[in-house]
Each structure stands twice: as structure tokens, then as C-alpha cells.
Residue, then its C-alpha position, 0 to 999 in steps of 0.5 A: x752243860x753250857x758252863x761245862x763246855x765253856x770250862x773245857x774250852x778254856x782248859x784246852x786253850x790253857x793247855x795249848x798255850x803251855x805247850x806252845x810256850x814250852x816248844x818255844x823255850x826248847x827251840x830257843x835252847x837248842x839253837x847253839x847245840x851244834x857247837x857241841x858237835x864240833x869240838x876239836x875240829x881243825x882246818x881241813x875237816x869236813x864235818x856236818x854243821x860246820x856251815x852253822x858255825x860259819x853262819x854264826x861267825x858271819x852274824x857276829x862279823x868275823x866272817x863273810x859267808x852266804x848261809x842262805x844256800x838251800x843245799x847244806x849238804x854241799x861239801x864246801x859248806x861243811x869244810x873247815x877252810x882257811x877263812x873259817x880258821x882266820x875267823x876263829x883266830x879273830x874271835x879268840x883274839x878279841x875274847x882274850x882266848x888262846x889263839x889256836x884257830x881250833x874250835x877248842x873247849x874254851x872257845x865253845x864255852x865262850x860262844x855259849x855265854x850270853x851276850x849282846x845281840x849286836x855283832x862284834x864287827x860290822x865289816x869282817x874284812x877290816x883289820x882289827x887293832x890288836x895289841x893297842x892301848x885302846x880296845x874300843x871300836x866304832x860302827x862302820x861309818x862312825x854314826x853319831x848324834x848331832x846333838x847332846x840333849x837326847x830324849x828317852x821313853x819307855x814302852x808300856x811293857x817296861x814295868x815300873x821296877x825296871x825303869x829305875x835301873x834304866x834311868x841309873x844307866x842313863x845318869x851314869x853315861x851323863x856323868x861321864x860324857x857331855x850327853x844329857x837325857x830327859x824323859x818324854x811320854x811319847x815313844x814316837x817322839x823319843x830319841x831313845x826307846x826302851x822296850x821288852x821283846x821276845x826272840x829265839x836267840x838263846x845267846x842274846x840278852x838285849x839288842x840296840x841300834x846305833x845313831x840315830x835309831x835309838x831302839x833298846x830291846x831287852x829279852x823279856x824271857x830272861x831273869x832280870x834283877x835290879x840289884x846284883x843277884x846270883x843267877x840273874x842278869x843285872x839290868x843296869x849293867x846290860x842297859x849301860x852296854x846297850x846305851x853305849x851302842x845307842x851313842x855310837x860305840x861298838x864292842x870292846x875287847x877290854x874284858x872289864x869294859x861295859x862294851x865287852x860283848x858278853x856278861x855273866x849273871x850276878x855282876x854289876x859293871x860301871x863305865x870303864x876308862x876304855x868306854x869313856x875314851x871311846x865316846x871321847x874319841x868318837x865325839x872329839x871336837x863336837 
């Protein structure tokens, strides 16, 4: 009897765990579903869920919007106003889309693509250098390291197979810049800290912070590969991108650059001239 009771308890725990995990995945997959309800909207329209679009573009740095109001039914929250049109145009420009100011099918498709969890802009009011030879950008205040030898460490949840592509990404940055990287065991003593984490943003593959923070987090729920593989995200490519943030680069509008904010499965990127020029410009004279 005791064995049967223990078995039942264990079974209930397993079922509860499975249900909780399923609910988490479902919640994650519906986060951006509001976009599908807004196709074709234009300035002047008053449509439910426009406030969610404003919140999303505000998070990415294209719009100043206070999305913390408790009453989303207020008319102004769901109005497609001038500021939203400008934000959409800025998003379309920076992602090499037709600049229509409308939430058209191509813009919605781009917004659904998986991307870096960092915003594209730290200051929505700052003018964007469109149509220039350089496409790289920096964080507000241009934070940078005051040393060229940086230590790195792996959290215990970074399995061994993942460590080599992360080292490869470090080596590639070292080969194109004055930076050198060395391994330490203690996470608390490391400048750069690699970890896997869980979050509920379906569009974000990874997230990192500019100098001198050094944290690099990857979504543990993603399908990662260590060589380019169909339907899998290449860890080395995403690590190259996140390390660019760690070194002080923000996003680039150059599609072929590592610092471009979105990435497709099965693709491996190498450092582009725009990435390298960005680091050289940031650390010029250092």
C-alpha cells in the first residue's frame, strides 16, 4: 500500500510538471499574437491591441510610450497616432523594409522573427543615421571597457558541448580586435559570464548587457546547434552577436553584419566589416 501511494504521488507530480511546462510554452507562443490582429492598420485607426504594438516598439527603442496604464480601454491607448507612424517608419528603415508607415505583412513578418533581446535603440528621440556608409551603432553614453584583457566563465548550466562554439566566438572577436580573452572558473571573478536562462519572450534568443556588466544569457528552451543545421539556431553566430554587445556595440542595420538584430535558423555568420569598423570606432585611440 505504501508503495502504491508513493507511486501515485510521483505520478501526480510528473503530470503537474508536464502541464505547467505546456502552459509556459503556450503562454510564450502567444505573446506576439496581437500583431496578427493589426495587419494593415494605418494612422487614425482606433483598434484594440494597438497599445500592445506601442509597448513592443517602445521596448525595442523606437517609441516613447508609457505602457503601464491600468486602463487599456482608454481611447488614446489604441489610437494609431503620429508617433506610432514615425516609430513604424523608423523600424522599417532600420530593417530594410519598404517605408510605408503601415503595419503591412512584411513588417509583421519581420517582427515575428526571432531576435536578440536587446533593444535596437536606447534613446527613441535620437535621430538615426540613415543612408550612411556605416550601419553600426553604440549604446547611449558609449560604455566601453577600460582594459583589453577580459576574463570569461561558464555557469554550471552551460553544458560542455556548448562551450566550444562560445570559445570560437571569443576567438573570432580576438582575431579582429585588440581584445584578448582568458578563462577563469569562478563566475564572480569573470568579466564575461555565460549562462542559460528561461524567459517568456518568444522573439528573444539571447540577451546581454554592455560594459562593464558582461552577462550573456541564452534561452535554454531554444533548439541550438554547434554547427549550422536546418531548423536550429547556430550558437556560435548568436554568441558573436551577444559578445558584440558585451564589447559595447548596439545593433546594426547592415543585414549581413553579426550585429543585425534578427537571425534565421541554419545560418552561420562571421564578423562583417561593419562589425569590425564599429569596434574600431568605439575604441579609437584606446
